[in-house]
LOMI-625704 format. One record per residue (C-alpha): residue in three letters; x negated, y negated, z. Coordinates in nm, 4 decimals, padded with zeros to 6 digits. Layout:
% LOMI-625704
{rec 'ALA',{X,Y,Z}}
...
This chain:
% LOMI-625704
{rec 'MET',{-00.3354,-05.4273,09.9301}}
{rec 'GLY',{-00.6671,-05.2763,10.0434}}
{rec 'LEU',{-00.9316,-05.3734,10.2963}}
{rec 'LYS',{-01.1307,-05.5631,10.0331}}
{rec 'ASP',{-00.8311,-05.7830,09.9601}}
{rec 'ASP',{-00.7829,-05.8508,10.3319}}
{rec 'LEU',{-01.1454,-05.9577,10.3680}}
{rec 'GLU',{-01.1043,-06.1913,10.0736}}
{rec 'ARG',{-00.8105,-06.3471,10.2534}}
{rec 'TYR',{-01.0224,-06.3934,10.5669}}
{rec 'ARG',{-01.2758,-06.5945,10.3691}}
{rec 'ASP',{-00.9966,-06.8302,10.2681}}
{rec 'VAL',{-00.8634,-06.8817,10.6208}}
{rec 'GLY',{-01.0686,-07.1992,10.6761}}
{rec 'GLU',{-00.9363,-07.3571,10.3595}}
{rec 'GLU',{-00.5796,-07.2511,10.4385}}
{rec 'ARG',{-00.6081,-07.4047,10.7854}}
{rec 'ARG',{-00.7233,-07.7347,10.6361}}
{rec 'GLN',{-00.4228,-07.7246,10.4049}}
{rec 'ASP',{-00.2044,-07.6531,10.7080}}
{rec 'LEU',{-00.3609,-07.9573,10.8785}}
{rec 'ALA',{-00.2769,-08.1891,10.5894}}
{rec 'GLU',{00.0804,-08.0584,10.5667}}
{rec 'PHE',{00.1201,-08.0970,10.9435}}
{rec 'ILE',{00.0057,-08.4601,10.9336}}
{rec 'GLN',{00.2494,-08.5349,10.6522}}
{rec 'TYR',{00.5564,-08.3378,10.7554}}
{rec 'GLY',{00.4972,-08.1639,11.0908}}
{rec 'ASP',{00.6654,-08.2227,11.4226}}
{rec 'LEU',{00.4034,-08.4418,11.5937}}
{rec 'GLY',{00.5923,-08.4167,11.9214}}
{rec 'GLN',{00.4808,-08.0523,11.9573}}
{rec 'SER',{00.1320,-08.1843,12.0470}}
{rec 'ARG',{-00.0073,-08.3782,12.3395}}
{rec 'GLY',{-00.2912,-08.6252,12.3644}}
{rec 'ASP',{-00.5341,-08.3526,12.4711}}
{rec 'SER',{-00.3997,-08.0633,12.2621}}
{rec 'VAL',{-00.2939,-08.0568,11.8980}}
{rec 'ARG',{-00.0671,-07.7702,11.7860}}
{rec 'ILE',{-00.0931,-07.7027,11.4133}}
{rec 'PRO',{00.1596,-07.4653,11.2499}}
{rec 'ILE',{-00.0331,-07.2091,11.0449}}
{rec 'LYS',{00.0451,-06.9385,10.7946}}
{rec 'ILE',{00.0151,-06.5926,10.9482}}
{rec 'VAL',{-00.2666,-06.3721,10.8172}}
{rec 'ASP',{-00.1995,-05.9983,10.8351}}
{rec 'LEU',{-00.4817,-05.8210,11.0122}}
{rec 'PRO',{-00.6427,-05.5283,10.8244}}
{rec 'GLU',{-00.5712,-05.1846,10.9747}}
{rec 'PHE',{-00.7029,-04.8332,10.9279}}
{rec 'GLU',{-00.4429,-04.5600,10.8700}}
{rec 'TYR',{-00.4752,-04.1824,10.8648}}
{rec 'ASP',{-00.3990,-03.9953,10.5482}}
{rec 'GLN',{-00.0438,-03.8585,10.5756}}
{rec 'ARG',{-00.1688,-03.5051,10.5041}}
{rec 'ASP',{-00.3966,-03.5061,10.8106}}
{rec 'GLN',{-00.1448,-03.6188,11.0713}}
{rec 'GLY',{-00.0381,-03.4125,11.3715}}
{rec 'GLY',{-00.1449,-03.0891,11.5377}}
{rec 'VAL',{-00.4469,-03.2043,11.7330}}
{rec 'GLY',{-00.4056,-03.2465,12.1088}}
{rec 'GLN',{-00.0833,-03.4429,12.0912}}
{rec 'GLY',{00.0257,-03.3303,12.4314}}
{rec 'GLU',{00.3617,-03.2203,12.5597}}
{rec 'GLY',{00.6584,-03.3280,12.3544}}
{rec 'ALA',{00.4605,-03.4149,12.0428}}
{rec 'GLU',{00.6039,-03.3247,11.7068}}
{rec 'GLU',{00.4187,-03.2417,11.3894}}
{rec 'GLY',{00.3565,-03.5622,11.1967}}
{rec 'ASP',{00.3339,-03.7903,11.5010}}
{rec 'PRO',{00.0392,-04.0361,11.4715}}
{rec 'VAL',{-00.2670,-03.9363,11.6737}}
{rec 'GLY',{-00.3208,-04.1349,11.9919}}
{rec 'GLN',{00.0052,-04.3305,11.9712}}
{rec 'PRO',{00.2321,-04.3283,12.2817}}
{rec 'GLN',{00.5663,-04.1686,12.2155}}
{rec 'PRO',{00.8813,-04.3758,12.2491}}
{rec 'GLN',{01.0369,-04.3487,12.5923}}
{rec 'PRO',{01.3984,-04.3946,12.6778}}
{rec 'GLY',{01.4876,-04.7584,12.6844}}
{rec 'ASP',{01.1941,-04.8729,12.4641}}
{rec 'GLY',{01.3395,-05.1097,12.2115}}
{rec 'ASP',{01.6960,-05.0115,12.2961}}
{rec 'GLU',{01.8005,-05.3225,12.4814}}
{rec 'ASP',{01.9387,-05.6180,12.2990}}
{rec 'GLY',{01.7411,-05.9440,12.3157}}
{rec 'GLU',{01.7933,-06.2941,12.1956}}
{rec 'PRO',{01.6145,-06.3491,11.8640}}
{rec 'GLY',{01.3179,-06.5832,11.8888}}
{rec 'GLU',{01.2855,-06.5635,12.2655}}
{rec 'GLU',{00.9292,-06.4323,12.2465}}
{rec 'GLY',{00.6473,-06.3974,11.9997}}
{rec 'GLY',{00.6596,-06.7466,11.8463}}
{rec 'GLU',{00.3266,-06.8660,11.9901}}
{rec 'HIS',{00.1246,-06.6904,11.7226}}
{rec 'GLU',{00.2671,-06.9288,11.4606}}
{rec 'TYR',{00.0635,-07.2219,11.5938}}
{rec 'TYR',{-00.3067,-07.2912,11.6078}}
{rec 'GLU',{-00.3927,-07.5025,11.9130}}
{rec 'MET',{-00.7004,-07.7246,11.8993}}
{rec 'ASP',{-00.8414,-08.0006,12.1156}}
{rec 'PRO',{-00.8946,-08.3496,11.9686}}
{rec 'GLU',{-01.2662,-08.2817,11.9146}}
{rec 'GLU',{-01.1898,-07.9852,11.6913}}
{rec 'PHE',{-00.9133,-08.1847,11.5226}}
{rec 'ALA',{-01.1687,-08.4567,11.4391}}
{rec 'GLU',{-01.4083,-08.1979,11.2964}}
{rec 'GLU',{-01.1342,-08.0463,11.0810}}
{rec 'LEU',{-01.0230,-08.3885,10.9586}}
{rec 'ASP',{-01.3819,-08.4830,10.8758}}
{rec 'GLU',{-01.4050,-08.1641,10.6715}}
{rec 'GLN',{-01.0696,-08.2292,10.5083}}
{rec 'LEU',{-01.1481,-08.5907,10.4128}}
{rec 'GLY',{-01.5233,-08.5647,10.3628}}
{rec 'LEU',{-01.6047,-08.8093,10.6446}}
{rec 'ASP',{-01.9091,-08.8274,10.8696}}
{rec 'LEU',{-01.8307,-09.0929,11.1280}}
{rec 'GLU',{-02.1015,-09.1235,11.3947}}
{rec 'PRO',{-01.9747,-09.3085,11.7046}}
{rec 'LYS',{-02.2066,-09.5550,11.8760}}
{rec 'GLY',{-02.2786,-09.5428,12.2471}}
{rec 'LYS',{-02.2435,-09.8790,12.4167}}
{rec 'LYS',{-02.2056,-09.8705,12.7939}}
{rec 'VAL',{-02.5272,-09.7648,12.9713}}
{rec 'ILE',{-02.4412,-09.4991,13.2262}}
{rec 'GLU',{-02.7892,-09.3746,13.3140}}
{rec 'GLU',{-03.1538,-09.4668,13.2712}}
{rec 'LYS',{-03.4021,-09.1827,13.2869}}
{rec 'GLU',{-03.7666,-09.1146,13.2141}}
{rec 'GLY',{-03.8358,-08.9717,12.8714}}
{rec 'ASP',{-04.1593,-08.8576,12.7090}}
{rec 'PHE',{-04.4938,-09.0174,12.8026}}
{rec 'THR',{-04.5087,-09.2214,12.4841}}
{rec 'ASP',{-04.5639,-09.5762,12.6139}}
{rec 'ILE',{-04.9072,-09.7154,12.7013}}
{rec 'THR',{-05.0269,-09.9559,12.9720}}
{rec 'ARG',{-05.3702,-10.0855,13.0801}}
{rec 'THR',{-05.3377,-09.9684,13.4407}}
{rec 'GLY',{-05.2097,-09.6576,13.6106}}
{rec 'PRO',{-05.3037,-09.3497,13.8136}}
{rec 'SER',{-05.6021,-09.1525,13.6891}}
{rec 'SER',{-05.3809,-08.8496,13.6211}}
{rec 'THR',{-05.2107,-09.0404,13.3381}}
{rec 'LEU',{-05.5321,-09.1626,13.1704}}
{rec 'ASP',{-05.5066,-09.1067,12.7972}}
{rec 'PHE',{-05.8463,-08.9406,12.7614}}
{rec 'GLU',{-05.7943,-08.8511,12.3965}}
{rec 'ARG',{-05.7395,-09.2170,12.3110}}
{rec 'LEU',{-06.0409,-09.3172,12.5238}}
{rec 'PHE',{-06.2620,-09.0593,12.3507}}
{rec 'LYS',{-06.1542,-09.1748,12.0048}}
{rec 'LYS',{-06.2270,-09.5378,12.0915}}
{rec 'GLY',{-06.5702,-09.4464,12.2234}}
{rec 'LEU',{-06.6488,-09.2244,11.9261}}
{rec 'LYS',{-06.5396,-09.4973,11.6861}}
{rec 'ARG',{-06.7759,-09.7409,11.8613}}
{rec 'LYS',{-07.0540,-09.4815,11.8534}}
{rec 'LEU',{-07.0171,-09.4443,11.4791}}
{rec 'ALA',{-07.0083,-09.8208,11.4292}}
{rec 'MET',{-07.3274,-09.8702,11.6361}}
{rec 'ASP',{-07.5216,-09.5709,11.5065}}
{rec 'PHE',{-07.8283,-09.5978,11.2799}}
{rec 'ASP',{-08.1233,-09.3774,11.1835}}
{rec 'GLU',{-08.3810,-09.4699,11.4468}}
{rec 'ASP',{-08.6637,-09.2691,11.2850}}
{rec 'TYR',{-08.6047,-09.4451,10.9536}}
{rec 'VAL',{-08.6317,-09.7904,11.1160}}
{rec 'ARG',{-08.9482,-09.6851,11.3017}}
{rec 'GLU',{-09.1044,-09.5928,10.9673}}
{rec 'ALA',{-09.0333,-09.9488,10.8458}}
{rec 'LEU',{-09.2361,-10.0783,11.1441}}
{rec 'LYS',{-09.5327,-09.8819,11.0027}}
{rec 'VAL',{-09.5498,-10.0909,10.6856}}
{rec 'GLU',{-09.8729,-10.2903,10.6648}}
{rec 'GLY',{-09.8170,-10.6557,10.7433}}
{rec 'TRP',{-09.4637,-10.6070,10.8729}}
{rec 'GLY',{-09.3728,-10.7046,11.2240}}
{rec 'PRO',{-09.0473,-10.6909,11.4262}}
{rec 'ALA',{-08.9072,-11.0095,11.2670}}
{rec 'THR',{-08.9551,-10.8821,10.9107}}
{rec 'VAL',{-08.8072,-10.5406,10.9954}}
{rec 'TYR',{-08.5083,-10.7074,11.1634}}
{rec 'GLU',{-08.4311,-10.9060,10.8480}}
{rec 'TRP',{-08.4718,-10.5903,10.6394}}
{rec 'THR',{-08.2216,-10.3973,10.8589}}
{rec 'ARG',{-07.9680,-10.6810,10.8169}}
{rec 'GLU',{-07.9978,-10.6450,10.4401}}
{rec 'GLN',{-07.9489,-10.2677,10.4765}}
{rec 'ASN',{-07.6362,-10.3224,10.6970}}
{rec 'MET',{-07.7914,-10.1344,10.9860}}
{rec 'PRO',{-07.6466,-10.2268,11.3300}}
{rec 'VAL',{-07.9892,-10.2671,11.4965}}
{rec 'SER',{-08.0531,-10.5196,11.7692}}
{rec 'LYS',{-08.3642,-10.7406,11.7735}}
{rec 'ALA',{-08.4433,-10.6184,12.1250}}
{rec 'TRP',{-08.4455,-10.2526,12.0143}}
{rec 'ILE',{-08.6879,-10.3336,11.7309}}
{rec 'ASP',{-08.9187,-10.5245,11.9652}}
{rec 'ASP',{-08.9270,-10.2325,12.2086}}
{rec 'ALA',{-08.9861,-09.9789,11.9313}}
{rec 'TYR',{-09.2747,-10.1853,11.7905}}
{rec 'GLU',{-09.4403,-10.2079,12.1320}}
{rec 'ASP',{-09.4148,-09.8291,12.1736}}
{rec 'LEU',{-09.5744,-09.7683,11.8328}}
{rec 'PRO',{-09.9460,-09.6642,11.8511}}
{rec 'ALA',{-10.1833,-09.9157,11.6932}}
{rec 'ASP',{-10.3134,-09.6677,11.4366}}
{rec 'GLU',{-09.9595,-09.6144,11.3028}}
{rec 'LYS',{-09.8826,-09.9791,11.2270}}
{rec 'ALA',{-10.0243,-09.9647,10.8758}}
{rec 'VAL',{-09.9246,-09.6189,10.7470}}
{rec 'TRP',{-09.7431,-09.7548,10.4407}}
{rec 'ASP',{-09.8773,-10.0105,10.1970}}
{rec 'SER',{-09.5280,-10.1391,10.1137}}
{rec 'ILE',{-09.1645,-10.0948,10.2064}}
{rec 'GLU',{-09.1024,-09.9423,09.8634}}
{rec 'GLU',{-09.3576,-09.6723,09.9343}}
{rec 'MET',{-09.1910,-09.5969,10.2654}}
{rec 'GLU',{-08.8449,-09.5754,10.1100}}
{rec 'ASP',{-08.9747,-09.3419,09.8377}}
{rec 'ASN',{-09.1263,-09.1021,10.0871}}
{rec 'VAL',{-08.8870,-09.1110,10.3842}}
{rec 'GLU',{-08.5284,-08.9854,10.3524}}
{rec 'LYS',{-08.2651,-09.1847,10.5367}}
{rec 'VAL',{-08.0193,-08.9604,10.7253}}
{rec 'GLU',{-07.6585,-09.0822,10.7281}}
{rec 'THR',{-07.4640,-09.0876,11.0551}}
{rec 'SER',{-07.2191,-08.8128,10.9513}}
{rec 'GLN',{-07.5039,-08.5803,10.8525}}
{rec 'ARG',{-07.6905,-08.6395,11.1764}}
{rec 'ILE',{-07.3809,-08.5774,11.3934}}
{rec 'ARG',{-07.3071,-08.2511,11.2140}}
{rec 'ARG',{-07.6653,-08.1425,11.2619}}
{rec 'GLU',{-07.7406,-08.2704,11.6120}}
{rec 'GLY',{-07.3992,-08.3347,11.7650}}
{rec 'VAL',{-07.3178,-08.6301,11.9903}}
{rec 'ASP',{-07.5065,-08.6480,12.3158}}
{rec 'GLN',{-07.3527,-08.9694,12.4477}}
{rec 'ILE',{-07.0277,-09.1586,12.3908}}
{rec 'PRO',{-07.0281,-09.5284,12.4855}}
{rec 'PHE',{-06.7065,-09.5511,12.6924}}
{rec 'ARG',{-06.5955,-09.8910,12.8147}}
{rec 'ARG',{-06.3456,-09.9920,13.0803}}
{rec 'GLU',{-06.1584,-10.2044,12.8274}}
{rec 'ASP',{-06.0805,-09.8898,12.6274}}
{rec 'GLU',{-05.8887,-09.7231,12.9104}}
{rec 'ARG',{-05.5161,-09.6776,12.8545}}
{rec 'TYR',{-05.2655,-09.4985,13.0765}}
{rec 'ARG',{-04.9532,-09.3152,12.9599}}
{rec 'TYR',{-04.6183,-09.3788,13.1227}}
{rec 'PRO',{-04.2739,-09.2432,13.0402}}
{rec 'GLU',{-04.0437,-09.4236,12.8062}}
{rec 'ILE',{-03.7237,-09.5381,12.9780}}
{rec 'VAL',{-03.4354,-09.3773,12.7935}}
{rec 'GLU',{-03.0907,-09.5304,12.8221}}
{rec 'GLU',{-02.8077,-09.2805,12.8042}}
{rec 'ARG',{-02.5043,-09.4578,12.6654}}
{rec 'GLU',{-02.1461,-09.3431,12.6962}}
{rec 'LYS',{-01.9436,-09.3521,12.3767}}
{rec 'ASN',{-01.6475,-09.5580,12.4906}}
{rec 'VAL',{-01.3650,-09.6644,12.2631}}
{rec 'VAL',{-01.0494,-09.8663,12.3080}}
{rec 'VAL',{-00.7838,-09.8388,12.0386}}
{rec 'VAL',{-00.5275,-10.1195,12.0198}}
{rec 'ASN',{-00.2156,-10.0023,11.8363}}
{rec 'ILE',{00.0145,-10.2856,11.7276}}
{rec 'ARG',{00.3625,-10.2271,11.5854}}
{rec 'ASP',{00.6291,-10.4511,11.4462}}
{rec 'VAL',{00.9551,-10.3712,11.6278}}
{rec 'SER',{01.1699,-10.6405,11.4660}}
{rec 'GLY',{01.5123,-10.5720,11.3205}}
{rec 'SER',{01.3764,-10.4858,10.9751}}
{rec 'MET',{01.1734,-10.1918,11.1137}}
{rec 'ARG',{01.4305,-09.9162,11.0683}}
{rec 'GLN',{01.3858,-09.5479,11.1480}}
{rec 'LYS',{01.1999,-09.4382,10.8331}}
{rec 'LYS',{00.9488,-09.7188,10.8718}}
{rec 'ARG',{00.8960,-09.6328,11.2378}}
{rec 'GLU',{00.8422,-09.2662,11.1528}}
{rec 'LEU',{00.5734,-09.3564,10.8982}}
{rec 'VAL',{00.3943,-09.5663,11.1603}}
{rec 'GLU',{00.3981,-09.2747,11.4056}}
{rec 'ARG',{00.2827,-09.0303,11.1389}}
{rec 'THR',{-00.0165,-09.2529,11.0582}}
{rec 'PHE',{-00.1166,-09.3747,11.4040}}
{rec 'THR',{-00.0869,-09.0443,11.5930}}
{rec 'PRO',{-00.3564,-08.8545,11.3945}}
{rec 'LEU',{-00.5816,-09.1607,11.4194}}
{rec 'ASP',{-00.5432,-09.1512,11.7991}}
{rec 'TRP',{-00.6273,-08.7795,11.8084}}
{rec 'TYR',{-00.9229,-08.8299,11.5774}}
{rec 'LEU',{-01.0829,-09.1083,11.7819}}
{rec 'THR',{-01.0140,-08.9201,12.1072}}
{rec 'GLY',{-01.2126,-08.6305,11.9632}}
{rec 'LYS',{-01.4958,-08.8507,11.8428}}
{rec 'TYR',{-01.5652,-09.0459,12.1633}}
{rec 'ASP',{-01.6627,-08.9486,12.5181}}
{rec 'ASN',{-01.4013,-09.1786,12.6668}}
{rec 'ALA',{-01.1012,-09.3117,12.4741}}
{rec 'GLU',{-00.8413,-09.5563,12.6039}}
{rec 'PHE',{-00.5357,-09.6830,12.4200}}
{rec 'VAL',{-00.3419,-10.0079,12.4331}}
{rec 'TYR',{00.0037,-10.0229,12.2759}}
{rec 'ILE',{00.1504,-10.3600,12.1799}}
{rec 'ALA',{00.4996,-10.4110,12.0414}}
{rec 'HIS',{00.6079,-10.7369,11.8845}}
{rec 'ASP',{00.8866,-10.9195,11.7121}}
{rec 'ALA',{00.8487,-11.2953,11.7396}}
{rec 'ASP',{00.6833,-11.2325,12.0776}}
{rec 'ALA',{00.4507,-10.9532,12.1908}}
{rec 'TRP',{00.4344,-10.7327,12.5001}}
{rec 'GLU',{00.2365,-10.4276,12.6129}}
{rec 'VAL',{00.4230,-10.0955,12.6329}}
{rec 'GLU',{00.3582,-09.7317,12.7179}}
{rec 'ARG',{00.2916,-09.4866,12.4385}}
{rec 'ASP',{00.6148,-09.2954,12.5022}}
{rec 'GLU',{00.8230,-09.5964,12.4044}}
{rec 'PHE',{00.5892,-09.7445,12.1450}}
{rec 'PHE',{00.7257,-09.5634,11.8391}}
{rec 'GLY',{01.0921,-09.5828,11.9317}}
{rec 'ILE',{01.1451,-09.9492,12.0193}}
{rec 'ARG',{01.3599,-10.1569,11.7884}}
{rec 'SER',{01.4405,-10.5229,11.8444}}
{rec 'GLY',{01.6824,-10.7569,11.6777}}
{rec 'GLY',{01.4405,-11.0496,11.6739}}
{rec 'GLY',{01.2320,-11.2044,11.4008}}
{rec 'THR',{00.8658,-11.1406,11.3248}}
{rec 'ARG',{00.5514,-11.3258,11.4267}}
{rec 'ILE',{00.2528,-11.0909,11.3932}}
{rec 'SER',{00.0058,-11.3387,11.5421}}
{rec 'SER',{00.1711,-11.2981,11.8836}}
{rec 'ALA',{00.0421,-10.9399,11.8966}}
{rec 'TYR',{-00.3142,-11.0401,11.8047}}
{rec 'GLU',{-00.3091,-11.3150,12.0677}}
{rec 'LEU',{-00.2153,-11.0580,12.3314}}
{rec 'ALA',{-00.4706,-10.8074,12.1982}}
{rec 'ALA',{-00.7481,-11.0683,12.2161}}
{rec 'GLU',{-00.6552,-11.1472,12.5763}}
{rec 'ILE',{-00.6508,-10.7801,12.6843}}
{rec 'LEU',{-00.9783,-10.6982,12.5093}}
{rec 'GLU',{-01.1567,-11.0006,12.6525}}
{rec 'GLU',{-01.0484,-10.9240,13.0090}}
{rec 'GLU',{-01.0718,-10.5445,13.0185}}
{rec 'TYR',{-01.2844,-10.4157,12.7297}}
{rec 'PRO',{-01.5947,-10.6330,12.6689}}
{rec 'TRP',{-01.7461,-10.5868,12.3240}}
{rec 'SER',{-02.0888,-10.5189,12.4766}}
{rec 'GLU',{-01.9581,-10.2004,12.6419}}
{rec 'TRP',{-01.6689,-10.0815,12.4267}}
{rec 'ASN',{-01.6214,-09.9778,12.0688}}
{rec 'ARG',{-01.2981,-10.1346,11.9477}}
{rec 'TYR',{-01.0371,-10.0434,11.6892}}
{rec 'VAL',{-00.7411,-10.2698,11.6230}}
{rec 'PHE',{-00.4697,-10.0982,11.4201}}
{rec 'ALA',{-00.1496,-10.2795,11.3261}}
{rec 'ALA',{00.1511,-10.1573,11.1294}}
{rec 'GLY',{00.4773,-10.2914,10.9992}}
{rec 'ASP',{00.6694,-10.3651,10.6824}}
{rec 'SER',{00.4481,-10.6653,10.5916}}
{rec 'GLU',{00.7247,-10.9143,10.6686}}
{rec 'ASN',{00.6041,-11.2112,10.8717}}
{rec 'SER',{00.7133,-11.5625,10.9558}}
{rec 'SER',{00.6129,-11.8370,10.7145}}
{rec 'ASN',{00.2367,-11.9180,10.7065}}
{rec 'ASP',{00.1714,-11.7081,11.0197}}
{rec 'THR',{-00.0607,-11.4657,10.8385}}
{rec 'GLU',{-00.2807,-11.7295,10.6795}}
{rec 'GLU',{-00.2863,-11.9831,10.9592}}
{rec 'LYS',{-00.3027,-11.7576,11.2660}}
{rec 'VAL',{-00.3395,-11.3819,11.2043}}
{rec 'ILE',{-00.6402,-11.3961,10.9724}}
{rec 'PRO',{-00.8352,-11.6373,11.2002}}
{rec 'LEU',{-00.7560,-11.4154,11.4997}}
{rec 'MET',{-00.8796,-11.1037,11.3168}}
{rec 'GLU',{-01.2018,-11.2892,11.2368}}
{rec 'GLN',{-01.2433,-11.3909,11.6008}}
{rec 'ILE',{-01.1838,-11.0453,11.7556}}
{rec 'PRO',{-01.5039,-10.8352,11.7345}}
{rec 'ALA',{-01.4160,-10.4765,11.6402}}
{rec 'ASN',{-01.5607,-10.1725,11.4701}}
{rec 'LEU',{-01.2553,-10.1756,11.2492}}
{rec 'HIS',{-00.9390,-10.3752,11.1899}}
{rec 'ALA',{-00.6639,-10.2040,10.9928}}
{rec 'TYR',{-00.3154,-10.2916,10.8765}}
{rec 'VAL',{-00.0721,-10.0248,10.7567}}
{rec 'GLU',{00.2247,-10.1374,10.5496}}
{rec 'THR',{00.5270,-09.9057,10.5720}}
{rec 'GLN',{00.7847,-09.9753,10.3006}}
{rec 'PRO',{00.9766,-09.6566,10.2087}}
{rec 'SER',{01.1786,-09.8322,09.9375}}
{rec 'GLY',{00.9035,-10.0480,09.7903}}
{rec 'ASN',{00.7958,-10.4002,09.8723}}
{rec 'ALA',{01.0497,-10.6517,09.9876}}
{rec 'ILE',{01.0314,-10.9996,09.8374}}
{rec 'ASN',{00.8845,-11.1576,10.1505}}
{rec 'ALA',{00.6656,-10.8569,10.2487}}
{rec 'THR',{00.3308,-11.0201,10.1731}}
{rec 'HIS',{00.1294,-10.9788,10.4946}}
{rec 'ALA',{-00.0725,-10.6751,10.3786}}
{rec 'GLU',{-00.1573,-10.8364,10.0453}}
{rec 'GLU',{-00.2721,-11.1577,10.2150}}
{rec 'VAL',{-00.4941,-10.9659,10.4591}}
{rec 'GLU',{-00.6380,-10.7523,10.1809}}
{rec 'ARG',{-00.7086,-11.0555,09.9627}}
{rec 'ASN',{-00.8772,-11.2495,10.2427}}
{rec 'PHE',{-01.0949,-10.9592,10.3644}}
{rec 'ARG',{-01.1757,-10.8119,10.0249}}
{rec 'ASP',{-01.5515,-10.8346,10.0886}}
{rec 'ALA',{-01.5400,-10.7448,10.4603}}
{rec 'ASP',{-01.6790,-10.4086,10.5703}}
{rec 'ASN',{-01.4687,-10.3744,10.8856}}
{rec 'VAL',{-01.1155,-10.4407,10.7592}}
{rec 'ALA',{-00.8920,-10.1831,10.5913}}
{rec 'VAL',{-00.5437,-10.2155,10.4443}}
{rec 'ALA',{-00.3309,-09.9091,10.3637}}
{rec 'TYR',{00.0107,-09.8695,10.2043}}
{rec 'VAL',{00.2464,-09.5898,10.3135}}
{rec 'SER',{00.5813,-09.5504,10.1383}}
{rec 'SER',{00.6330,-09.1794,10.2099}}
{rec 'PRO',{00.4759,-08.8954,10.4136}}
{rec 'GLU',{00.2739,-08.7983,10.1054}}
{rec 'ASP',{00.0758,-09.1237,10.1448}}
{rec 'VAL',{-00.0265,-09.0646,10.5066}}
{rec 'VAL',{-00.3429,-08.8582,10.4539}}
{rec 'ASP',{-00.4697,-09.1025,10.1900}}
{rec 'ALA',{-00.3965,-09.3927,10.4251}}
{rec 'ILE',{-00.5921,-09.2277,10.7070}}
{rec 'TYR',{-00.8829,-09.1725,10.4683}}
{rec 'ASP',{-00.8738,-09.5359,10.3511}}
{rec 'ILE',{-00.8901,-09.6528,10.7124}}
{rec 'LEU',{-01.1588,-09.4195,10.8468}}
{rec 'SER',{-01.3780,-09.4282,10.5366}}
{rec 'THR',{-01.4054,-09.8059,10.5653}}
{rec 'GLU',{-01.6104,-09.7712,10.8830}}
{rec 'ASP',{-01.7842,-09.4530,10.7678}}
{rec 'GLN',{-01.9261,-09.6365,10.4659}}
């Protein structure tokens, strides 16, 4: 295999690592990882190396003790090197794992599943001044928005402007006085005041008050200059600013929000939840925990176990508990609602409520209590994961009832896991519900 082939393999490393990630989620030893560090077993990629042609080896500055054919620059074996026996596997195993933090894990899983979940910030942790984009009527002179003031004044100038010379020529029409000219300017849509016309008529010499025999003669001989033409030719010598046009810029107040999330993990620990079912719950919930830890600035987790009653537990015991009692899923949602209300207000925390079990529940509990509780608990996402390795039991109807009731809801997901091969699809079904 040559260097070109090795480089081809390098280009495939990203894809191979994503395949490693999927296999790890389905079959890997999740206990190798911690909440802040995920260790993914990876396939080893041989690094490309340069080698000397066998015919050119030896003879150049090898130093004392070198033999013909020894590789250039390689240290010679010394007594004891590699001679001592060692226990196999004692060292060198670290290179078989790729260690990533939850943020990188979330990025890889997004790439793997084609997701683009954008967390929302809720709790305000800081207010700071942003750009000077807001406007007020008062403020220090240094923040006066002069550009806005100039535009207002210029707009008024254009609205009030008229061709003064043209109106003066109308005052020179025989038999016309200020009143007649004023009416004529109104018909011509000229913004001329009666006072200006009166003053202009008084300033007009007596021998110029009958230059034109008619207004038609004047209009045929005098060209009216439009405002835009006159400004281009003469410029603007005065802008009519007004105090009411003044506006002052002040900075927009920007709220920096922390992306907080609380994840409530609920698990059925009743007698029917045997080892394989518990393992499927762990294999589904653990990557979800890592993913949300990587997505949010601050992630907290609540673990609730239940049979007919519910109680809060630590994560270390969450996946291993098994009880001999019956099942009442609503007890867990009642406890979750209480914890969320007291410690994680919806106004400040993003919430995810994930429950898992074999879909067995006490009679009418799902319809009469669980579904109303799910409707009453505000959350980014509710999810239920059914774990039935041997197929559905006769009375395992909880998942189907939840799915049927929330068919049109955009924040409820139901997933079915009967083997490790279903785990990645289940995670996608859950996360894509919010993503969409």
